[in-house]
N, C-alpha and C positions, 0 to 999 in steps of 0.2 A: 801451710801451717801450720802455727804456733803452738811450741809446747804451752801447756796452761798451768801445768805442774807435775812435781817432781815427788816419790813417796820415798822416805828413807826408809829402807826395810832391812838393817843390818843387823837389825835385831832378829834374826826368824827364831822363831819358835821350834820345839821338839816335839815329836810325836814318839809311840808306845814306845817302837823301835828303836831310840834313842839317836833317828836322822833327824836332822833341821830339815825342815817343812817354813816357806814361807807363805805369807799370807796371800791370802785371794783379792786381787785389786781390779775393779771394773769401775770404769767408766759411761757416765751417758751425758753427751754434748747436744743440745737441742739450742735451735733460735729461732722463738714462735713468733717473733715480732722483729724480721729481718731489717725493716727500715729504720730501728734500732741502735742495730748494730752492737746487741747484746745477745752473747752466749748462754745461758744458763748451766753449769756446770752440778752435776753431784757426782762425787768421788763415793763409791762407797767398798770399805775394809772388811774383809772378814779372816779372822781366825788371830786377832792381833792377840800378845798375851802382855805386853808392856807398858807401865803407868801412863808413859806419854807418847807422841805419837808426832813425829816433826814433819811438815810440808815444808819445801821449799819452791818457788817459780824461777826459771832462767832470767837473768837480764837480759842475756843476747841469746841470737838464732845462727846456728852455725851456718858458715860460708858467711856470716856478715860479720863485718868491722865495727859494726856500731852497737854503743849499749840501748838498749831498748826498755827496759824498765817495766816490763810488763804488770808486773803487780801494784803500780800506780793505779792505773786502770780497774784493780778488781773493786768488786762493792758485794754488800749482802752478808758477806763469810759469815756460817752458822756452822757448828758440827753438833751431833749429835748422835744418841743411840738408843735405837728406839724412839720413844715421844719424849725422853728423857736427854734436856740440851747438856752438853759436856763446857765445860768452862776451857777456853782457850786463850794464848797471846799472841801477840805480835811480836817479832823480837826485834826483829829488821824488817827494813823497806820489802826484803821477799821470804821471810821467814815467819811461819806460824808454830806453835807447838799448842798440843792439845790435850789437856788431862783426861787422860782417859780412865783412870784409874780400873783396869786392865780388865774393859770390858771388852768380848772380842768381835763385838759388830759395830763399827763406825761408821756415819756417814755423815758427810761434807759436803755443803752447797754454798756457791758463790755465783757471783755473776762477772762477766769481764767484758768492760769496750772492748773491739775489736773496727777497727777502722783501715784498714791496708789492706 
């Protein structure tokens, strides 16, 4: 299985007792048309409190000595909070930054081609 994305949660939110709490992260990975080799990925983040969210995709697989460049196969990236689109930008070949304006619930969707 390939890592499809990782979430930088280094900015954890605090709770009422002053303890750090991490956001809740859920992935839904579907392949409705296997012959297309496209996975549909939905990432849902709940409890986010920072103005931006950074997403990074690995360029290699543990145990492999090859650079794979998985991000080049990514398509149709979008980010939402409810029905409202959140602005995002691609900072590098494998790094996306979403302007959350501190909304707490964020949904990211994309498709990724996988033929290995």
